[in-house]
N, C-alpha and C positions, 0 to 999 in steps of 0.2 A: 413286729414281724419276726417270725422264726428264721434262724439262719438256715441256709439251704443244705440239704443232704445231696448225695450224688444225683445229678440231673439225668433223667431218662432221655433217650434219643428223640422222644416226642415233644420235649420241652422246647417252646419257641426260644429263639436266640435273642431274647430281650435283655436290655440293661436299663438301669435307671441311674442318672447322675444327679448328685446332690451337692449343695454348696452351703456351708455353715458360716455363721458369724457376721453376715451382712445385716442390713444393707450399709454400704459406704458410698462416698461420692466419687470415687475414682475406679476402684477395682470392679465393683458390681456393674456399672454401666458398660465397662469393657467386656465383661463376661456376657452380659445381655446381648451385646452387639454380635459376638461370636455365635451364640446360640441362635440368634435370629438368622444369621447368614447360613447356618447349616440346618435350620428348621428342626432343632432339637429341643424337646421339652425338658425341664429340670424341676427340681424341688429346692427351694431356698429356705433353710432353717434359720430364722431371723431372731436376733437378740432384741428384746423390747427397747432397751436404751438406744440402740442403733436406729430402730424404727422411729423413735421420738426425734432423733437428730436428723434423719434423712427420710421423711415421709414420702417425698416425691419419688425417691428411688424405689421404695416399696410399691408405690402406685404403678411405677413402670414395670416392675416384676409382674404384678397382677395383670396389667393391661396386655402384657406379652403372652399371657396364658399359662404362666408357670404356676406350680403349686407353691403354697407358702405354709411352712411349718413353724412350730414353737421351739425355740432354742433357749428359753428362759428369759427373764428380765435382765439379769446382770452377769450371766455366765459363771455361776459358782460350781463348786463340787457339791452336788446335791446330797450325797450320802452323809456329808458332814453337818447337814442342817436338820432342824426339827421338822416334824410333819407340817406344822403351821408355816414354817419358813419355805418349805418346798412348795406347798400349795400357793403361797403368795408369789413365788417366782413364776410359776406357771400361769396363774390367773392374770397377773399384771402384764405379762408378755402378750397374752391373748387380747387383753383390753387395748393395749397399744396398737396391735395389728388391726383390730376391728374398728378402731377410730379412723383408720385410713382406707381400708378395703373391706367390703361386705363379706358376709358368709362365715360359716364355721371354720375353725382351724382343726383339721383332722389328724395331723401327724405331730409327733413330739420326738425330739432327739435330745438326750441329756448331754450337757457339755462334757467333753472328755470321754464320753461313753460311760460315765460314772453313774451306775444304777444299781439298785437293790429292790427287794420286794416292796418296800415302802414307796419308793418312787414310782414303781409300776402300778401300785394300787391307786396312788393319787392321780396319776395320768389317766388311768382307766375310769376313775370317778368323774373326770372331766371329759370323758368320751374321746380321748386322744390315744391314737395308736402309737406305741413306741417303735421307732425305726432306728436301727443301728446301721452297720455297713459291713460289707464283705471285703472291699478293696480300699485300702488307705493310701492315698497319693502322697501323704506326708508333705503336702505343699505348704502347710502352716509353718514349716521350719525355715522357709525362705530359700529352699533349694532351687536350682535352675530348671527350666522347662524340660530339657532332655532327661534329667533325673526323675522328675515327676512322671513323665511318660513311661520310663523304665519301671517305676513302681506300680504302674497300673496295668499296662498291656499284657504282661505275661500271666497275670492273675485273673483275667476275664473268664467268666463262666456264665452260662445261661441263668438268668434270674439274679445276676449280681447287682449290688448297689455300690456305686463308686462315691467315695468321700473326697470332696475338694472344699476349698474355702474361698470366700468372697471378701476377704479383708485385705487391708493394705500390706500386711506382712507376707501374704502369699504372692510374692513378686513374680514367680515363675509360672503362675497358673495361666495367664493369657497367652503365653508362648506355648505352653504344653497343650492347651485345650484343643485347638484345631487339629493337631497331630493325633491326639488320642481319639477324637471323633472320626477322623478319616481312616485311621488304621482299624478301629473297631468295626466300622462299616465294611471295610475291605475284608475283614475276617468273617463277615456274615452276620454281624450283630446289627440290631437297630435299637434306638432309644425310645423308651415309653415313660409316661408318668408313673409314679408309684402306684396310683390307683389302678393301672392296667398291668402291673408287673406280676407275672405268674411265678410263684416260688414253690419249690418242691421240698 
């Protein structure tokens, strides 16, 4: 996806919220519960090794109707790898996901946002669309919920993609998430899957 330019007044006030690094057995179920309570769809960019550890949690993500994306098998810096190693990371993650839930994996997010032309080419060869983000919550650093919310809410813009995490290190995310969702809706935004997000 291309990063947005200035939104026109006709652009719907849609946002997409995404969660990297899951699934895990504690944080991901808490996030799923909050999303269910608010009726918000999300995209979970999953690590293959985590999928192998917690297949039932991945199944719960799928059964809740959320999108599932590829976040590689082992979460490396892809630009430091050979082409063959990059391809292996992407393919093994997809295979791990598809052993648990059916259907194609449409979206790919490189760990750390670390990407170059080679990574883009290999993702395209697998028919996966690269998705980065516009708004970084920095929740991965273990900061508390109010700080996470302060990192997100002032930066909201129509068509924006919010980056959050579903791993045990993102301790403040369950606290921040309800507040972020409620304030965003009060600001006139709604949340849609990436497949329905209109970008300018």
